[in-house]
BALUMTI-277615 format. One record per residue (C-alpha): residue number from 1; y, x, z. Coordinates in pm, whole numbers. Layout:
N
SITE romar     yy     xx     zz
SITE   NUM      Y      X      Z
...
***
This chain:
416
SITE romar     yy     xx     zz
SITE     1  17291   2981   8076
SITE     2  17149   2910   7731
SITE     3  16932   3168   7562
SITE     4  17100   3313   7255
SITE     5  16871   3489   7010
SITE     6  17156   3658   6822
SITE     7  17483   3793   6963
SITE     8  17674   3636   6673
SITE     9  17615   3296   6832
SITE    10  17910   3321   7067
SITE    11  18213   3096   7136
SITE    12  18417   3051   6821
SITE    13  18131   3142   6584
SITE    14  18147   3003   6230
SITE    15  17846   2903   6027
SITE    16  17777   2727   5702
SITE    17  17508   2503   5855
SITE    18  17439   2418   6218
SITE    19  17104   2247   6284
SITE    20  17070   2053   6609
SITE    21  16704   2050   6710
SITE    22  16460   2343   6717
SITE    23  16153   2135   6638
SITE    24  15949   2167   6321
SITE    25  16192   1979   6099
SITE    26  16503   2158   6222
SITE    27  16343   2502   6199
SITE    28  16190   2432   5856
SITE    29  16530   2317   5725
SITE    30  16700   2632   5852
SITE    31  16431   2865   5719
SITE    32  16423   2694   5377
SITE    33  16800   2724   5334
SITE    34  16830   3087   5436
SITE    35  16521   3201   5247
SITE    36  16657   3052   4925
SITE    37  17022   3136   4987
SITE    38  17063   3436   5224
SITE    39  17440   3424   5180
SITE    40  17452   3100   5382
SITE    41  17485   3150   5758
SITE    42  17268   2906   5953
SITE    43  17226   2855   6327
SITE    44  16998   2629   6531
SITE    45  17089   2479   6868
SITE    46  16844   2298   7095
SITE    47  16881   2115   7427
SITE    48  16529   2202   7548
SITE    49  16490   2499   7784
SITE    50  16375   2826   7629
SITE    51  15999   2864   7586
SITE    52  15928   2496   7666
SITE    53  15775   2457   7321
SITE    54  15491   2686   7429
SITE    55  15378   2416   7675
SITE    56  15333   2149   7408
SITE    57  14963   2060   7417
SITE    58  14977   1817   7125
SITE    59  14857   1874   6768
SITE    60  14972   1747   6430
SITE    61  14819   1662   6094
SITE    62  14981   1875   5823
SITE    63  14938   1728   5473
SITE    64  14856   1948   5173
SITE    65  15213   1933   5040
SITE    66  15351   2048   5376
SITE    67  15095   2331   5379
SITE    68  15226   2442   5040
SITE    69  15579   2431   5175
SITE    70  15487   2635   5482
SITE    71  15313   2886   5256
SITE    72  15623   2917   5038
SITE    73  15834   2965   5354
SITE    74  15612   3254   5464
SITE    75  15459   3074   5763
SITE    76  15115   2957   5650
SITE    77  14947   3298   5678
SITE    78  15039   3292   6046
SITE    79  14916   2934   6093
SITE    80  14602   2912   5878
SITE    81  14364   3113   6102
SITE    82  14430   2860   6379
SITE    83  14434   2549   6157
SITE    84  14138   2315   6113
SITE    85  14083   2171   5766
SITE    86  14004   1799   5751
SITE    87  13699   1789   5524
SITE    88  13622   1418   5551
SITE    89  13774   1101   5692
SITE    90  13601    776   5787
SITE    91  13749    438   5877
SITE    92  13577    176   6094
SITE    93  13678   -168   6219
SITE    94  13513   -297   6535
SITE    95  13558   -401   6896
SITE    96  13550   -157   7187
SITE    97  13220   -290   7322
SITE    98  13038   -298   6988
SITE    99  12725    -76   7004
SITE   100  12755     12   6633
SITE   101  13069     81   6434
SITE   102  12999     30   6065
SITE   103  13191    264   5833
SITE   104  13392     65   5579
SITE   105  13582    346   5409
SITE   106  13525    718   5355
SITE   107  13750    981   5200
SITE   108  13663   1325   5070
SITE   109  13887   1591   5211
SITE   110  14009   1783   4901
SITE   111  14302   1722   4667
SITE   112  14191   2019   4455
SITE   113  13893   2253   4474
SITE   114  13927   2450   4794
SITE   115  14245   2265   4902
SITE   116  14194   2010   5184
SITE   117  14425   1708   5185
SITE   118  14532   1797   5542
SITE   119  14490   2041   5829
SITE   120  14517   1989   6204
SITE   121  14741   2241   6379
SITE   122  14838   2285   6744
SITE   123  15210   2213   6777
SITE   124  15283   2539   6957
SITE   125  15119   2735   6673
SITE   126  15331   2557   6413
SITE   127  15651   2598   6613
SITE   128  15576   2961   6688
SITE   129  15523   3048   6320
SITE   130  15851   2881   6219
SITE   131  16038   3062   6497
SITE   132  15890   3395   6393
SITE   133  16003   3338   6035
SITE   134  16348   3226   6151
SITE   135  16384   3547   6351
SITE   136  16282   3756   6050
SITE   137  16556   3586   5845
SITE   138  16817   3647   6114
SITE   139  16871   3281   6198
SITE   140  17058   3232   6524
SITE   141  16887   3010   6782
SITE   142  17077   2885   7087
SITE   143  16841   2723   7339
SITE   144  16885   2529   7661
SITE   145  17215   2366   7575
SITE   146  17293   2030   7413
SITE   147  17568   1926   7174
SITE   148  17834   1755   7385
SITE   149  18045   1620   7101
SITE   150  18167   1706   6753
SITE   151  18471   1635   6538
SITE   152  18472   1624   6159
SITE   153  18762   1769   5963
SITE   154  18842   1793   5591
SITE   155  18651   2117   5540
SITE   156  18450   2183   5856
SITE   157  18289   2017   6157
SITE   158  18374   2149   6505
SITE   159  18083   2127   6748
SITE   160  18130   2158   7125
SITE   161  17821   2250   7326
SITE   162  17768   2130   7681
SITE   163  17837   2475   7829
SITE   164  18173   2513   7655
SITE   165  18062   2710   7349
SITE   166  18241   2597   7034
SITE   167  18088   2637   6689
SITE   168  18240   2554   6352
SITE   169  18024   2474   6051
SITE   170  18055   2326   5705
SITE   171  17760   2095   5777
SITE   172  17590   1962   6090
SITE   173  17224   1857   6055
SITE   174  17085   1632   6329
SITE   175  16710   1687   6377
SITE   176  16714   1592   6744
SITE   177  16445   1325   6752
SITE   178  16407    949   6734
SITE   179  16653    894   7021
SITE   180  16910   1114   6848
SITE   181  17231   1146   7046
SITE   182  17405   1302   6748
SITE   183  17320    999   6535
SITE   184  17492    783   6795
SITE   185  17792   1019   6806
SITE   186  17821    987   6426
SITE   187  17828    607   6460
SITE   188  17516    557   6247
SITE   189  17333    237   6340
SITE   190  16958    184   6324
SITE   191  16709    -94   6256
SITE   192  16457    -90   6540
SITE   193  16179   -297   6682
SITE   194  15928   -221   6951
SITE   195  15557   -282   6894
SITE   196  15472   -331   7261
SITE   197  15224    -47   7211
SITE   198  15204    310   7335
SITE   199  15016    603   7190
SITE   200  14804    799   7436
SITE   201  14776   1160   7324
SITE   202  14532   1417   7459
SITE   203  14287   1688   7353
SITE   204  13914   1672   7423
SITE   205  13635   1928   7411
SITE   206  13291   1807   7301
SITE   207  12937   1944   7286
SITE   208  12868   1917   6915
SITE   209  13071   2039   6616
SITE   210  13284   1787   6427
SITE   211  13243   1965   6090
SITE   212  13605   1886   6008
SITE   213  13554   1509   6007
SITE   214  13843   1286   6112
SITE   215  13776    931   6231
SITE   216  14005    630   6252
SITE   217  13859    341   6449
SITE   218  14056     19   6421
SITE   219  14018   -157   6755
SITE   220  14184   -484   6868
SITE   221  14460   -306   7062
SITE   222  14535    -60   6782
SITE   223  14394    244   6600
SITE   224  14197    512   6784
SITE   225  14204    839   6588
SITE   226  13978   1141   6644
SITE   227  14125   1441   6463
SITE   228  13936   1773   6440
SITE   229  14076   2093   6590
SITE   230  13949   2449   6582
SITE   231  13623   2489   6773
SITE   232  13447   2197   6938
SITE   233  13775   2022   7011
SITE   234  13950   1714   6882
SITE   235  14296   1563   6917
SITE   236  14307   1197   7025
SITE   237  14579    952   6921
SITE   238  14489    631   7102
SITE   239  14696    314   7064
SITE   240  14697     53   7340
SITE   241  14925   -222   7459
SITE   242  15195    -50   7662
SITE   243  15097   -198   7997
SITE   244  14734    -97   7941
SITE   245  14830    250   7820
SITE   246  15042    314   8130
SITE   247  14757    197   8353
SITE   248  14497    411   8176
SITE   249  14711    727   8184
SITE   250  14779    677   8556
SITE   251  14407    659   8642
SITE   252  14217    954   8789
SITE   253  14023   1186   8557
SITE   254  13690   1008   8601
SITE   255  13825    664   8513
SITE   256  14034    800   8226
SITE   257  13738    983   8072
SITE   258  13520    673   8113
SITE   259  13775    463   7925
SITE   260  13802    736   7662
SITE   261  13425    765   7618
SITE   262  13396    389   7552
SITE   263  13616    437   7246
SITE   264  13515    791   7148
SITE   265  13140    726   7149
SITE   266  12856    973   7199
SITE   267  12817   1115   6848
SITE   268  12967   1450   6952
SITE   269  12791   1459   7289
SITE   270  12959   1490   7626
SITE   271  13337   1501   7618
SITE   272  13592   1657   7853
SITE   273  13970   1619   7850
SITE   274  14157   1948   7815
SITE   275  14508   1971   7952
SITE   276  14720   1668   8026
SITE   277  14758   1327   7873
SITE   278  15067   1125   7805
SITE   279  15162    785   7663
SITE   280  15446    750   7413
SITE   281  15608    412   7331
SITE   282  15563    313   6967
SITE   283  15809    135   6743
SITE   284  15980    147   6406
SITE   285  16326    302   6383
SITE   286  16511    341   6053
SITE   287  16865    477   6029
SITE   288  17098    255   5824
SITE   289  17248    570   5670
SITE   290  17114    923   5647
SITE   291  17448   1097   5594
SITE   292  17816   1092   5681
SITE   293  18089   1342   5591
SITE   294  17960   1690   5695
SITE   295  17666   1530   5875
SITE   296  17301   1464   5782
SITE   297  17000   1320   5963
SITE   298  16650   1463   5920
SITE   299  16307   1394   6066
SITE   300  16266   1146   6350
SITE   301  16644   1121   6386
SITE   302  16638    939   6049
SITE   303  16307    754   6092
SITE   304  16051    694   6363
SITE   305  15721    533   6260
SITE   306  15384    425   6393
SITE   307  15129    710   6377
SITE   308  14870    485   6208
SITE   309  14902    674   5878
SITE   310  14963   1017   6032
SITE   311  15278   1066   5824
SITE   312  15558   1107   6081
SITE   313  15576   1486   6080
SITE   314  15506   1505   5707
SITE   315  15794   1268   5633
SITE   316  16011   1505   5835
SITE   317  15898   1801   5626
SITE   318  15988   1601   5314
SITE   319  16337   1556   5458
SITE   320  16364   1929   5530
SITE   321  16253   2024   5177
SITE   322  16484   1773   5008
SITE   323  16788   1854   5222
SITE   324  16743   2229   5178
SITE   325  16711   2188   4801
SITE   326  17027   1977   4779
SITE   327  17225   2225   4993
SITE   328  17105   2533   4805
SITE   329  17164   2383   4461
SITE   330  17513   2266   4562
SITE   331  17604   2612   4689
SITE   332  17478   2774   4368
SITE   333  17703   2542   4170
SITE   334  18003   2624   4391
SITE   335  18013   2277   4544
SITE   336  18104   2196   4904
SITE   337  17768   2166   5085
SITE   338  17913   1930   5345
SITE   339  18089   1693   5104
SITE   340  17972   1334   5119
SITE   341  17893   1310   4747
SITE   342  17662   1613   4779
SITE   343  17487   1476   5088
SITE   344  17440   1137   4925
SITE   345  17206   1302   4674
SITE   346  16978   1379   4970
SITE   347  17011   1023   5102
SITE   348  16922    869   4766
SITE   349  16624   1102   4734
SITE   350  16478   1025   5075
SITE   351  16581    676   5172
SITE   352  16354    468   4948
SITE   353  16048    678   5035
SITE   354  16131    644   5403
SITE   355  16176    266   5395
SITE   356  15858    230   5189
SITE   357  15655    432   5439
SITE   358  15813    248   5733
SITE   359  15716    -89   5585
SITE   360  15366     39   5502
SITE   361  15296    161   5855
SITE   362  15439   -160   5999
SITE   363  15216   -379   5782
SITE   364  14907   -168   5854
SITE   365  14968   -182   6227
SITE   366  15018   -561   6226
SITE   367  14714   -608   6001
SITE   368  14472   -398   6207
SITE   369  14600   -427   6566
SITE   370  14451   -770   6634
SITE   371  14119   -945   6686
SITE   372  14174  -1255   6469
SITE   373  13830  -1325   6319
SITE   374  13921  -1448   5967
SITE   375  14173  -1165   5923
SITE   376  13917   -909   6039
SITE   377  13671  -1038   5779
SITE   378  13932  -1015   5501
SITE   379  14046   -665   5589
SITE   380  13685   -541   5615
SITE   381  13614   -680   5268
SITE   382  13927   -506   5145
SITE   383  13824   -172   5296
SITE   384  13479   -206   5145
SITE   385  13623   -278   4799
SITE   386  13852     26   4817
SITE   387  13552    238   4916
SITE   388  13386    140   4588
SITE   389  13690    224   4373
SITE   390  13717    604   4322
SITE   391  14053    583   4146
SITE   392  14203    381   4429
SITE   393  14063    624   4686
SITE   394  14206    918   4491
SITE   395  14543    743   4486
SITE   396  14539    701   4865
SITE   397  14436   1065   4911
SITE   398  14723   1171   4685
SITE   399  14968    964   4889
SITE   400  14836   1104   5216
SITE   401  14856   1461   5086
SITE   402  15223   1419   4989
SITE   403  15168   1571   4644
SITE   404  15388   1413   4381
SITE   405  15574   1530   4068
SITE   406  15890   1381   4221
SITE   407  15852   1573   4548
SITE   408  16098   1851   4636
SITE   409  16004   2191   4495
SITE   410  15890   2335   4825
SITE   411  15634   2058   4866
SITE   412  15494   2150   4524
SITE   413  15464   2509   4636
SITE   414  15761   2621   4427
SITE   415  16070   2816   4528
SITE   416  16404   2638   4548
***
């Protein structure tokens, strides 16, 4: 049986908004709506078993704008003591066997005095804080059951869950991941191509402190990122050709750590893998539409990108902030929050930014995931030139932080 956090979430329940997906984007969307508009009834349904999120050993980079949003939502105070500020970032371009990796580009870690451009946070910490805030706002969470199908009517959408529960809502938000089943049910097509790469994700402990420094090493098979966590720990996002990634992950601990050490280096002393490791296939997926009548996509359900720029989760938070703002403003004006013309405001707001970021990550991955000599020389010259242009570096930091006058209010640290 599914776990129901609130007894109101029973067969025949009626809500204003039903969010499918209890990940960061789905929970942030629900919390943002209810915090700004308590009169709106919101529920979250998730196919994953209860408590499975506590077993997530991965970590995520949270940009400054997303930190401001989480602070405004009442979650950052819970997260910050366990978050690691990124105080510096370096970029290198070399081969795996090179004894020295020259640094071509460095970034300072602050967008404003005392405000780092990003923090690293364990996924379970982030999810836990959002769930705690959702509970405080009385948001219903139904776990361990998937959406079986839904039907859209003139004024409501009827959602049937796999266990027979039926829920009516004025709007259904699909935040159920890059392989979104709800997106398919809605008949929304995608543009997709596979990179033939997989991202190996794991956490390592090391002897020496990292001092908040993040490193991105561009290697022939793809980027190898070392991202600082609390304590003498770092999160690894390691791109390899898929066949090589599957082989490396399947090796025993000794072989895996040897392969890892070749890429990680010895700057932080001896390393040891903590927890498990897993390889995730990488590709670019862009939904051809973000909305349909009484239906909206958010997060990876709308766009899946290469992690080369570390913007996947932050793009999802931008979706959550924009969608919540559109819904809340429409309700204040007495408009139908599930009407297509209302939802198209969200689509117009987010679609260009999403396509732009998708193209950017695609170009960066194709540019740096190769060992073509002349191209390597050109890109290294380019990195070196950027490193000598403070205004250009500040622009890139601003883009990475997500801070923009055109951003949704929550991402500027303002209330909706």
